[in-house]
DRENGU-668977 format. One record per residue (C-alpha): residue in three letters; x, y, z. Coordinates in pm, 1 decimal, padded with zeros to 6 digits. Layout:
N
site resn->ala	east->X	north->Y	up->Z
...
// end
This chain:
285
site resn->unk	east->11727.7	north->12348.4	up->03575.6
site resn->unk	east->11946.2	north->12183.5	up->03822.4
site resn->unk	east->12295.6	north->12349.3	up->03876.6
site resn->unk	east->12577.7	north->12123.8	up->03814.0
site resn->unk	east->12800.7	north->12201.1	up->04122.1
site resn->unk	east->13074.4	north->11995.4	up->04043.2
site resn->unk	east->13100.9	north->12077.7	up->03723.4
site resn->unk	east->13150.1	north->12443.0	up->03775.2
site resn->unk	east->13368.1	north->12378.5	up->04065.5
site resn->unk	east->13617.0	north->12239.1	up->03781.1
site resn->unk	east->13575.7	north->12568.9	up->03592.8
site resn->unk	east->13887.0	north->12788.0	up->03696.6
site resn->unk	east->13842.0	north->13194.6	up->03774.1
site resn->unk	east->14016.5	north->13302.8	up->03490.0
site resn->unk	east->13772.1	north->13105.3	up->03259.6
site resn->unk	east->13469.2	north->13229.6	up->03440.3
site resn->unk	east->13585.8	north->13618.7	up->03360.7
site resn->unk	east->13652.5	north->13527.4	up->03030.7
site resn->unk	east->13329.0	north->13415.3	up->02992.6
site resn->unk	east->13143.2	north->13692.9	up->03158.9
site resn->unk	east->13346.8	north->13923.5	up->02917.3
site resn->unk	east->13186.9	north->13781.3	up->02590.3
site resn->unk	east->12789.4	north->13855.2	up->02747.6
site resn->unk	east->12589.4	north->14116.6	up->02592.4
site resn->unk	east->12590.9	north->14402.4	up->02882.4
site resn->unk	east->12249.7	north->14430.5	up->03051.4
site resn->unk	east->12013.7	north->14662.8	up->02933.8
site resn->unk	east->11865.7	north->14836.8	up->03228.5
site resn->unk	east->11443.5	north->14864.9	up->03276.2
site resn->unk	east->11306.3	north->15203.4	up->03205.0
site resn->unk	east->11102.1	north->15290.9	up->03486.9
site resn->unk	east->10911.2	north->15578.1	up->03619.2
site resn->unk	east->10909.3	north->15709.4	up->03924.3
site resn->unk	east->10552.4	north->15615.4	up->03968.7
site resn->unk	east->10607.8	north->15250.0	up->03932.8
site resn->unk	east->10457.9	north->15085.9	up->04259.6
site resn->unk	east->10078.1	north->14998.7	up->04306.4
site resn->unk	east->09888.5	north->14951.2	up->04644.6
site resn->unk	east->09708.9	north->14689.7	up->04760.6
site resn->unk	east->09406.8	north->14760.0	up->05004.8
site resn->unk	east->09599.7	north->14726.8	up->05286.7
site resn->unk	east->09858.2	north->14934.5	up->05172.8
site resn->unk	east->10145.7	north->14707.8	up->05086.2
site resn->unk	east->10338.9	north->14765.3	up->04721.0
site resn->unk	east->10342.9	north->14590.3	up->04433.9
site resn->unk	east->10621.6	north->14687.4	up->04160.2
site resn->unk	east->10789.0	north->14467.4	up->03861.0
site resn->unk	east->11128.0	north->14360.9	up->03858.9
site resn->unk	east->11342.0	north->14363.8	up->03532.5
site resn->unk	east->11220.4	north->14105.4	up->03310.5
site resn->unk	east->11510.1	north->13883.4	up->03144.8
site resn->unk	east->11563.1	north->13610.5	up->02841.9
site resn->unk	east->11688.8	north->13306.3	up->02885.8
site resn->unk	east->11977.9	north->13205.8	up->02651.4
site resn->unk	east->12023.2	north->12841.0	up->02492.0
site resn->unk	east->12420.1	north->12908.8	up->02500.1
site resn->unk	east->12608.4	north->12801.6	up->02790.0
site resn->unk	east->12323.4	north->12647.8	up->02994.8
site resn->unk	east->12588.0	north->12465.6	up->03234.5
site resn->unk	east->12673.8	north->12824.6	up->03388.6
site resn->unk	east->12330.0	north->12933.6	up->03536.6
site resn->unk	east->12481.6	north->13250.8	up->03658.5
site resn->unk	east->12550.8	north->13355.3	up->03315.1
site resn->unk	east->12255.2	north->13210.0	up->03112.2
site resn->unk	east->11987.8	north->13530.1	up->03105.8
site resn->unk	east->11999.7	north->13889.4	up->03008.8
site resn->unk	east->11828.1	north->14178.6	up->03090.4
site resn->unk	east->11530.2	north->14290.8	up->02877.0
site resn->unk	east->11467.2	north->14678.7	up->02765.5
site resn->unk	east->11112.4	north->14727.8	up->02929.2
site resn->unk	east->10909.2	north->15038.7	up->03059.1
site resn->unk	east->10710.1	north->15043.8	up->03336.4
site resn->unk	east->10421.8	north->15309.1	up->03346.0
site resn->unk	east->10138.5	north->15338.7	up->03616.9
site resn->unk	east->09752.2	north->15350.1	up->03536.0
site resn->unk	east->09513.7	north->15395.5	up->03811.6
site resn->unk	east->09600.3	north->15126.3	up->04043.2
site resn->unk	east->09751.7	north->14926.8	up->03792.1
site resn->unk	east->10128.2	north->14874.4	up->03659.8
site resn->unk	east->10188.0	north->14810.6	up->03286.0
site resn->unk	east->10533.6	north->14645.5	up->03157.0
site resn->unk	east->10611.3	north->14694.1	up->02803.1
site resn->unk	east->10929.4	north->14466.6	up->02709.5
site resn->unk	east->11092.9	north->14459.9	up->02401.9
site resn->unk	east->11161.3	north->14139.9	up->02222.3
site resn->unk	east->11402.9	north->14115.4	up->01934.9
site resn->unk	east->11380.5	north->13873.1	up->01670.8
site resn->unk	east->11653.0	north->13637.7	up->01807.0
site resn->unk	east->11471.6	north->13594.0	up->02100.8
site resn->unk	east->11119.3	north->13495.7	up->02006.5
site resn->unk	east->11141.6	north->13131.5	up->02081.1
site resn->unk	east->11255.8	north->13183.6	up->02440.1
site resn->unk	east->11136.2	north->13166.1	up->02770.4
site resn->unk	east->11158.0	north->13507.2	up->02951.0
site resn->unk	east->11125.9	north->13587.6	up->03295.0
site resn->unk	east->10905.0	north->13829.8	up->03473.0
site resn->unk	east->10942.6	north->13869.4	up->03845.6
site resn->unk	east->10723.0	north->14074.3	up->04094.2
site resn->unk	east->10860.7	north->14273.9	up->04374.6
site resn->unk	east->10654.6	north->14233.0	up->04711.9
site resn->unk	east->10616.9	north->14112.7	up->04995.3
site resn->unk	east->10794.2	north->13769.7	up->05087.7
site resn->unk	east->10512.7	north->13586.8	up->05186.6
site resn->unk	east->10283.2	north->13692.4	up->04876.7
site resn->unk	east->10253.5	north->13444.6	up->04585.7
site resn->unk	east->10121.2	north->13396.2	up->04283.4
site resn->unk	east->09882.7	north->13111.8	up->04115.0
site resn->unk	east->09834.5	north->13083.9	up->03716.7
site resn->unk	east->09473.0	north->13124.7	up->03609.4
site resn->unk	east->09413.5	north->12773.2	up->03401.2
site resn->unk	east->09120.4	north->12724.1	up->03113.7
site resn->unk	east->08946.2	north->12408.7	up->03099.7
site resn->unk	east->09199.1	north->12223.5	up->02918.3
site resn->unk	east->09437.0	north->12338.7	up->03186.8
site resn->unk	east->09612.1	north->12583.4	up->02931.6
site resn->unk	east->09809.4	north->12880.2	up->03122.2
site resn->unk	east->09930.3	north->13215.3	up->02901.0
site resn->unk	east->10044.4	north->13410.7	up->03203.9
site resn->unk	east->09680.7	north->13517.1	up->03364.6
site resn->unk	east->09771.0	north->13482.6	up->03728.6
site resn->unk	east->09629.2	north->13600.7	up->04082.9
site resn->unk	east->09836.9	north->13735.5	up->04353.4
site resn->unk	east->09774.6	north->13643.2	up->04672.3
site resn->unk	east->09873.0	north->13739.3	up->05029.3
site resn->unk	east->10024.9	north->13545.2	up->05323.0
site resn->unk	east->09684.9	north->13469.1	up->05447.4
site resn->unk	east->09547.0	north->13348.3	up->05090.5
site resn->unk	east->09354.9	north->13639.6	up->05013.1
site resn->unk	east->09343.6	north->13756.5	up->04660.3
site resn->unk	east->09469.6	north->14090.6	up->04632.7
site resn->unk	east->09574.6	north->14149.6	up->04302.7
site resn->unk	east->09570.2	north->13985.6	up->03914.0
site resn->unk	east->09817.4	north->14022.5	up->03630.4
site resn->unk	east->09621.1	north->14040.8	up->03270.9
site resn->unk	east->09717.6	north->13763.8	up->03010.6
site resn->unk	east->10015.0	north->13915.7	up->02816.9
site resn->unk	east->09928.0	north->14115.8	up->02512.0
site resn->unk	east->10195.1	north->14135.4	up->02215.7
site resn->unk	east->10204.9	north->14401.2	up->01914.1
site resn->unk	east->10242.6	north->14122.5	up->01704.1
site resn->unk	east->10025.7	north->13856.4	up->01566.3
site resn->unk	east->10294.1	north->13617.5	up->01499.6
site resn->unk	east->10459.7	north->13617.1	up->01874.3
site resn->unk	east->10238.0	north->13437.8	up->02095.0
site resn->unk	east->10237.5	north->13282.6	up->02462.9
site resn->unk	east->10228.1	north->12934.5	up->02431.4
site resn->unk	east->10233.0	north->12859.2	up->02808.0
site resn->unk	east->10331.8	north->13004.5	up->03129.6
site resn->unk	east->10488.0	north->12894.5	up->03445.9
site resn->unk	east->10558.4	north->13040.7	up->03865.7
site resn->unk	east->10906.7	north->13015.7	up->03948.3
site resn->unk	east->10956.0	north->13083.9	up->04325.2
site resn->unk	east->10645.6	north->13200.0	up->04417.4
site resn->unk	east->10694.2	north->13521.2	up->04258.6
site resn->unk	east->10821.2	north->13508.5	up->03897.9
site resn->unk	east->10590.1	north->13444.7	up->03591.0
site resn->unk	east->10811.9	north->13260.6	up->03313.9
site resn->unk	east->10647.2	north->13271.3	up->02973.9
site resn->unk	east->10719.9	north->13046.6	up->02689.2
site resn->unk	east->10711.7	north->13264.4	up->02364.5
site resn->unk	east->10699.7	north->13102.5	up->01993.0
site resn->unk	east->10652.0	north->13281.2	up->01669.5
site resn->unk	east->10396.6	north->13154.0	up->01394.5
site resn->unk	east->10582.2	north->13321.8	up->01140.4
site resn->unk	east->10924.3	north->13475.5	up->01073.8
site resn->unk	east->11008.0	north->13773.0	up->01268.8
site resn->unk	east->11238.7	north->14052.2	up->01172.5
site resn->unk	east->11172.3	north->14344.6	up->01365.5
site resn->unk	east->11128.4	north->14432.7	up->01735.9
site resn->unk	east->10784.8	north->14314.6	up->01909.9
site resn->unk	east->10648.3	north->14488.5	up->02230.5
site resn->unk	east->10499.9	north->14223.6	up->02511.4
site resn->unk	east->10267.2	north->14390.1	up->02743.5
site resn->unk	east->10150.3	north->14231.7	up->03112.0
site resn->unk	east->09973.0	north->14443.0	up->03362.8
site resn->unk	east->09953.0	north->14401.8	up->03693.6
site resn->unk	east->09635.4	north->14507.3	up->03903.5
site resn->unk	east->09563.7	north->14561.1	up->04286.5
site resn->unk	east->09230.0	north->14518.6	up->04309.5
site resn->unk	east->08959.6	north->14656.1	up->04521.8
site resn->unk	east->08592.8	north->14543.5	up->04529.8
site resn->unk	east->08491.9	north->14828.3	up->04365.9
site resn->unk	east->08668.8	north->14721.0	up->04061.3
site resn->unk	east->08419.7	north->14450.7	up->04045.0
site resn->unk	east->08066.9	north->14617.3	up->04148.1
site resn->unk	east->07886.8	north->14929.0	up->04064.0
site resn->unk	east->07819.5	north->14964.1	up->04429.8
site resn->unk	east->07826.5	north->14803.6	up->04737.0
site resn->unk	east->07613.0	north->14505.8	up->04802.3
site resn->unk	east->07312.3	north->14519.4	up->05033.8
site resn->unk	east->07125.6	north->14227.7	up->05230.0
site resn->unk	east->06773.9	north->14273.1	up->05097.0
site resn->unk	east->06419.5	north->14130.5	up->05166.5
site resn->unk	east->06300.7	north->13961.0	up->04873.7
site resn->unk	east->05903.9	north->13867.8	up->04760.2
site resn->unk	east->05991.8	north->13488.6	up->04836.5
site resn->unk	east->06064.3	north->13576.7	up->05197.7
site resn->unk	east->06456.9	north->13511.5	up->05182.9
site resn->unk	east->06699.8	north->13728.7	up->05272.6
site resn->unk	east->06951.1	north->13782.4	up->05008.7
site resn->unk	east->07265.8	north->13969.8	up->04927.4
site resn->unk	east->07207.5	north->14201.7	up->04603.3
site resn->unk	east->07534.4	north->14264.2	up->04454.3
site resn->unk	east->07573.9	north->14509.2	up->04117.4
site resn->unk	east->07818.3	north->14345.2	up->03887.4
site resn->unk	east->08006.2	north->14541.3	up->03619.0
site resn->unk	east->08224.3	north->14474.5	up->03300.3
site resn->unk	east->08532.5	north->14439.8	up->03453.4
site resn->unk	east->08437.8	north->14124.5	up->03530.4
site resn->unk	east->08384.7	north->13939.9	up->03194.6
site resn->unk	east->08704.5	north->14106.5	up->03039.7
site resn->unk	east->08987.7	north->13989.0	up->02834.9
site resn->unk	east->09066.3	north->13584.6	up->02797.7
site resn->unk	east->08959.0	north->13340.9	up->02885.8
site resn->unk	east->09183.5	north->13308.2	up->03192.4
site resn->unk	east->09148.6	north->13677.8	up->03272.5
site resn->unk	east->08781.7	north->13624.3	up->03333.8
site resn->unk	east->08823.5	north->13293.9	up->03512.2
site resn->unk	east->09127.5	north->13470.4	up->03769.3
site resn->unk	east->08881.4	north->13783.8	up->03819.9
site resn->unk	east->08579.6	north->13519.8	up->03896.8
site resn->unk	east->08791.6	north->13381.2	up->04183.7
site resn->unk	east->08949.1	north->13740.0	up->04269.9
site resn->unk	east->08613.4	north->13902.4	up->04288.4
site resn->unk	east->08433.2	north->13627.8	up->04498.4
site resn->unk	east->08704.5	north->13648.8	up->04738.6
site resn->unk	east->08650.5	north->14042.2	up->04793.7
site resn->unk	east->08244.4	north->13959.7	up->04878.2
site resn->unk	east->08382.1	north->13721.9	up->05110.2
site resn->unk	east->08577.3	north->13986.4	up->05265.5
site resn->unk	east->08312.2	north->14276.3	up->05294.7
site resn->unk	east->08011.7	north->14096.4	up->05368.4
site resn->unk	east->08115.6	north->13766.8	up->05563.3
site resn->unk	east->08172.9	north->13954.9	up->05903.7
site resn->unk	east->07729.7	north->14019.1	up->05848.5
site resn->unk	east->07518.7	north->13863.2	up->06104.5
site resn->unk	east->07334.7	north->13725.3	up->05760.8
site resn->unk	east->07624.3	north->13554.4	up->05605.6
site resn->unk	east->07596.5	north->13173.0	up->05669.3
site resn->unk	east->07580.7	north->12859.7	up->05429.7
site resn->unk	east->07893.5	north->12985.6	up->05278.6
site resn->unk	east->07940.4	north->12724.6	up->05018.0
site resn->unk	east->07594.1	north->12747.8	up->04868.3
site resn->unk	east->07633.9	north->13104.4	up->04878.3
site resn->unk	east->07998.0	north->13050.8	up->04641.9
site resn->unk	east->07771.6	north->12799.8	up->04422.6
site resn->unk	east->07531.9	north->13095.4	up->04363.9
site resn->unk	east->07769.1	north->13331.5	up->04292.7
site resn->unk	east->07999.9	north->13148.9	up->04028.3
site resn->unk	east->07631.1	north->12985.3	up->03888.3
site resn->unk	east->07536.2	north->13394.9	up->03833.8
site resn->unk	east->07857.5	north->13520.1	up->03693.4
site resn->unk	east->07841.5	north->13204.8	up->03422.3
site resn->unk	east->07498.0	north->13257.0	up->03329.8
site resn->unk	east->07345.8	north->13568.9	up->03468.5
site resn->unk	east->07625.9	north->13809.8	up->03321.0
site resn->unk	east->07336.3	north->14016.7	up->03168.6
site resn->unk	east->07158.9	north->14066.2	up->03484.1
site resn->unk	east->07181.6	north->14420.0	up->03648.9
site resn->unk	east->07219.7	north->14236.1	up->03979.2
site resn->unk	east->07251.9	north->13910.1	up->04134.2
site resn->unk	east->07098.1	north->13767.6	up->04458.3
site resn->unk	east->07254.0	north->13505.3	up->04666.9
site resn->unk	east->07042.7	north->13372.0	up->04931.1
site resn->unk	east->07209.3	north->13215.9	up->05227.3
site resn->unk	east->06881.2	north->12970.1	up->05260.4
site resn->unk	east->06933.6	north->12786.5	up->04936.5
site resn->unk	east->07031.2	north->12474.9	up->05030.1
site resn->unk	east->07432.8	north->12335.8	up->04951.2
site resn->unk	east->07358.2	north->12128.8	up->04656.5
site resn->unk	east->07697.6	north->12148.1	up->04462.9
site resn->unk	east->07769.3	north->12306.8	up->04150.7
site resn->unk	east->07586.4	north->12140.1	up->03891.4
site resn->unk	east->07266.5	north->12146.7	up->04065.1
site resn->unk	east->07294.7	north->12484.0	up->04144.9
site resn->unk	east->07342.0	north->12543.9	up->03759.1
site resn->unk	east->07072.6	north->12297.7	up->03687.2
site resn->unk	east->06797.7	north->12483.5	up->03897.4
site resn->unk	east->06918.9	north->12786.3	up->03741.3
site resn->unk	east->07103.5	north->12927.9	up->04042.4
site resn->unk	east->06833.0	north->12884.8	up->04290.8
site resn->unk	east->06815.7	north->12574.8	up->04465.0
site resn->unk	east->06475.8	north->12480.9	up->04595.1
site resn->unk	east->06437.1	north->12556.5	up->04990.6
site resn->unk	east->06195.0	north->12261.7	up->05027.8
// end
């Protein structure tokens, strides 16, 4: 929303004071002392106070939101923020800021139709993913997140709608996780010689890769690939990265039942479609 500075300038100080006096008092977010998580580089990430956009007096951008009651808890290397949504707030937009380095930013995951629901990747200044935001979960099946947007690079805005009349408070939980290589793989990958005389990077995926909603899985596939690159790309056996990436996403999509995956740099870079056509193993001749 654009700020109408000319209109604001015409409002007297007394009017602003009177207007602010009728606003509901902010509810402080309840945080535990363990309210931050750390990336692999040791940088901290935490949740800020969530707010809800109010529909009244939209011209006054400084006064058109209120703090939501929330509680943040740390579980392993994740933060779970539970937000109370009152019946009067179910058809509104809420803003959930992350507190992290100024050069960190969020990117939403989208399904094949371009739909977003709040699932997002956390990127550092170098453009490497360092964590994920899971799709929000409501304890009320009638409270839905119908859309999401990133504001200022570090705030997730959720568009809420109710499918039925809601008369009691609802809880919306959103989880941020600083992800490590070990979150996605049972053990560190190994370079091995296969029976076909090709050297391969052997990976050992675990079920966390496919947990959550479709958008959760999309961001985890991208984040896990970034972890593979970070750990293994310095090895002298690593080359032909585009082919390795196509093989990785082919295995992710079609070989989730396999105990291990073998990514072979010698396989030609034929593009994603042909890699899938060849069952992740494009012929070498």
